[in-house]
Structure formats: structure tokens, C-alpha cells
N, C-alpha and C positions, 0 to 999 in steps of 0.2 A: 667559615672564616678562611680568608685567603692565607695561603702559605707565604711566608716571608723568609728571607735569608739574610744573614749578616754578611755583607760582602766587604769584609775588611781585608780582602785579598791584597789590598795595598800594602799590607804587612810585607809582602814579598817583593814589592817594588824596590825595596832597599837592596835587593839582590842584583839589580841591573846596573852594576857599576862598570861593566865592560862588555865588549862585543866579542862573540866567539861561539863556535858550535860545540866546543868541548866543555866538559864539566869543569867549573872553576874551583879553586881552592877556597876553603871556608873564609880565609882572610880577605877574599875579594868581595864577599857578600855584605858590603857596607854601603849605606846611602851616601850620595854626594850632594844631594839637594833635597828640598822639600818636595814631596809628591802627593797629590790628592787623587784618591780613587773614588769616583762618583758613582753612586747607584744610578743606573741608566734611566730608571722610571720615575725619578723625582721631578715634580713640576717646578715651575720657576720659584714659587714661594717656599716650597720644601727645600729646594737647592740652596737658597739664600739662608734659610734657617740652619741647615746642616753646615754650611760654610762658617756661619757665625759660631756654632757650637764647637767646631774643630779649630777655629782660628785660622782659616785658610786666607792667605794674603793674595795680592794681585800677582799675575804672571807666574803662578805656580804650575808646574807640569801636571797635567790632568789626564787620567785614563778613565774611560767609562766601562763599566761591567754590565753586560746584558744577561738576560735569561739564557740566551744561546750559549754564552760563555759558561754559565753555571752547569747547563746540561752537558756541555762538552767535557768539562773537567771533573764533575762529580757524578754524572749520570742521573741527577735528580732535577725534576722540572718544578719551577716555582712560578707563581702568578705574576709577581713583579719584584724588582730589586730596588730597595730604598736606602739601605744602610751604606755608610761610607767610612773612609778612614784617611788619616793624614800621617805620612812618615816624615820624621825629622832626624837628620843625622846628628850624632853626638860629636861635639868638637873637643871637649876636654875630659870627658868621663867615658867609662866603658860599660858594656852590658846592654841588655834589652829591657826597656821600660814600656809598660802598656798603661795607658790612661783611658778608662771608659768614661767618656764625657756625658753619656746618658745612661747611668747605671740602672734606672728603673725600666729602661727599654731593652736592656740586655739581660734576659731573664734566666739563663742557664749557665753560660760559660763565665768563669771568673778571670780576673786579670792575671792571677798566678798561673792558671791553666793556659792562657794565651802565651804568657812568657815562656813557660816550659815547652810548649809546642813550637814556638818560634825558634827556640834554641835547637830543638831536634831537627828543624828544617834547615838550619845553617845560618839563620839571621844573626847579625852581629851589630853591636854598638849603635842602637837606634831607639828613638822614642816613637811609639806608635799610639796615635789617638784614634779612638773608635766612637762613632755616634750613629744613632738611628732615630728617625722621626717617629717611629712607632715600634711597639714591642716585637722583639725577635728573640729566639733562643740563643743564637750565636754560634752554632756548630760550624757554619760555613765560613769561618773567619779566614781560613787558608785557601779558599777557592781561587782567588785571583793569582795565586802563585804561578800556575801554568801559563795564564795569559801574560803575566808580567815577563817571565823569562823568555817566552816565545816571541813576544813583541819586540824585545830588546836584543834578541839573538844570544841570550845567555842561558846556557843549559843547566838545569838543576835536576838532580836525580829524582824521578817521579816516585820511586819507592820510599825515599825519605819523606816526601810530602805526605804520602798515604799513611805512613807510620805516625807522623806528627798529628795528622787528623784523627787517627784511631786513638792515639794517646790522649788527646784532648777529650774525646768522647768517653773513654774509659774512666778517666779521672773525674769527669763530671758525674758519671753514673755512680761512682763510689761515694762522692760527696753528697749526692742526692739521697743515697740510701742511709747515710749516717748523719744527716743534718741535725737530728735530734739526739745523737749519741753523746753521752757525757764525756767531756774531755776532747772530743774530736773537733777539728776545724779543717777547712779546705787548705788554709795556709800551712798547717802542720804537715798535711799529706804532700803538698807541692814542695815544701822545704826538704822533706825526706827524698822525694824523687830527684830534686836538683842535686842533692848530696850523692845519690847513687850514680848519677851521670858523671860527677867529679871523679868518683872512685873508678868507674869504667874507663874514663879518659886517662887516668893515671896508669892503670894496668896496660892500656893500649900503648901509651908513650914508653912504658918500660918493656914493651915487647913481650909481655906475659901472655900465656895461652888463655884465651877467654872462651869458655864453653858454658854449657847449661849449669854445671856445678859451680863455676865461678860466679855466674849471674845470680843463682839462687842464694849463694852464701852472702853476696853483697846485699841483696834485697832483704833477706831474713835478718841479717845482723843490723842493718840500718833501721828496720821497723822495730826490732826488739829493743834497740837502744832508746827509742822514743816511746815505747809502750804501745805503738800502733798495732802490734801483733795481737794485742788483747782486745782490739776493737774490730779489726778487719776479719772477714771470713776467709777460709782457705781459698775459695774461688776468687775473691778479690786480690789476695796475695799472688795467686797464679796469674791474674791479669797484669799485675805490676811486673812480675817476672818476665812475662811476654813482651811488655813495653821495653824493658831494659835489654832483653835479647835483641830486639829490633835496633835499639840504639847502638849496641855493640857491633852490629853488622852494617851500620849506616855509612854512606859514602862520605858525609861531612866529617864524621869522626875519623875515618881512615885517612882522609886527606890532611887533617891538621888537628890531632888530638890536643895539642897545647892550647890552641885557640878555643876549641870546644870546651875544654876544662875551664878556661878563664871565664867564658860566658856563663857556664853553669855555676861556678863559684860565686860570681857576681850576684846571680839570682838567689842562691842560698843565703848569702850575707844580707841581701836586701830584705828577704822575708824575715830573717832573724831579727833585723833591726826594726822593721815596720810592724811586725806582728808578734812581738816578744810576749805580749800579754796572753795571746792565744796559745803560743808554744808553752808558756808557763802553766796554763790550765791543763794541758795534756800531761806535763810532767807531774803536776799535783795529782791528777787522776791516776797515773801510773804508780806513784808512791803510795796512794791510798789503797789501790788494788793490791799491791805487794804486802802492805801492812795488814790488810784484811785477810789475805791468804795465810800469813803466818799466825794471825790471831785465831783464825779458824783451825789451823793445824794445832796450835797450842791448846785451844779449847777441847779439841778431839782427844788429845793426849791426856789432859786432865780428866775428862769424862771417862776415858778408858780405865785409868788407874783408880778413879773413885769407885767405879763399878767393881773393879777387881778387889779393892779393899773391902767394900761391903760384902762381897761374896766370901772372902776369906774370913771375915769376922763373924759371918753367919754360922760358922762351925765352932765358935768359941762358946 
């Protein structure tokens, strides 16, 4: 079976709002127009189908992403590039939205994972539409970032991009492992991750020292508040701590912590609103787990004193 990659690297075409060789402030990374990123290997019929799925209009700025681009930016070779994306600037609202127009064909990465990774990369105030004419797992969603900023002369910190890509893969791996775990949802995990980013941005804005202890405390407290610590393994929690340490060192956070916080807060609020039922399931699970713990503790105490009573009365 041929390898395929989701080239929604158009995500980062929203970063091309200015020309310059220096790293731009996070507030500059906003789209000014609709931009279509076309999988270079689509035939004419597939291209028209993709444009229809994404709602691409006439005279939209278009970039083609080839396999050479993918090899250059990720080091991975694929047989052909079919998947595409459309970036739309937000006029009156804020935050990053992702719409997967072909959900059956994006088999691994969720919209929440895309949004969190986009924020880590520095993307702001955009709607991103993603579509593929055939099934792909979707990990390559940020591939086009390098081509986008290079083509437009706008420099984006490569390490931030790599960290965002790693974050997306790690969160996907955790969600795959717990897809059948009671109370767990990908939305709940990503809401917690967005909240952690808010707290890190607040600490940065307040010029607080941020070290491994700070990060571990933020991660552990946030997971504990939601009961996710009872579901995730120690290794998975360590993965999240590493993600947040990378966030704390990111160029986009250092340049504009207030803007970073705003984007992360928007995502957290969005998930809380759109996935309130799944967050409630986690809370219910956490409450039941706590109740079961105290019930077991009480049962053990009762059993102990019952045995003690029987032992004492045996001498009478």
C-alpha cells in the first residue's frame, strides 16, 4: 500500500503576512487572505473534488507541495502527495479553528490535536480546512510550514515547528492507547494541554522562573484536577511534561506570551463548549473512582474491626 501524507502544511501559510529574514513576532503570524495548498500529485478530477470539499473559490493564492518538499522538511519520502488544505483569516473572532472536511480519510490526528500543534507553532486567528481524497493518518499536517515561510521570506523558528510536530504525534499516541479507557477522551486531554499552555504563558508574562519543577507542577496539578492522572501512565505524563518544557522554551512564547496565552485560552474554551459531554464523562469517572477508593477504604476498616471483634470475643 502506497504511503500517503496529509499535506495540510497550508496551515502555516497563515504565517506569511510579511516579508523579512528575521523571526517575526507571534502577532504577525495571521492570514491576510485565503490560501490553498494543493497536493502536487492530484489529477484533474481529484483536484476539482478537493477544491469542492474545501470550498476553494476562484483566484485564490495557491501553493503546490511536492514529495521533494516533504523529504526536505521531514526527511521522510512518500509515494505521492494528495491531501490539501485551505486557510481562511478570521475577521471578527480570535483563535485557531480546524475543520476536517473528510473525517473518514484523516485516520489518526484529531482536530483538537491540530489546533494545539498550530498554536505551538505560532499560528493565530485562522480557520484551517483539511481534506484528503483518500485515507491518510495525518501526522504530516505541519510539513508545509517550512516551504511556506521560506517561499514568502518569513522566518519561523524551526525548533518550534519540530516541537509542534512531536507534540501532535505524542498526543495522538496517548489517545490511541486510551481510546477504550473509561472516562477518557481526546478532547479532555487536549483541553488539559491547552490549559497548561495558558498557565505557562501566564508565568512567562509575570517573568517567573520556569524550570522543570515549575513545568512538572503545572502538568501534574492540571491532570490531577481532571482525574487524568488516574488514567495516564507515568511514561505518558512524562511525555506531556516534555511537551510543556518545549513550549516554555519556544520562540513564539518568548516573543509574545500574551498572544500565545490568548490563543491557548480560546482553544481551551472552545473544547469546553463543544465537548462538554465528554469532559463531564471524565469528571463522573473521577468522582466514581474517588468514591470507590473511599468505599474500599471503609470496607477494609470495617473488615479489620470485625475480625478484631471476633478475635476478642473468642476469649470470652
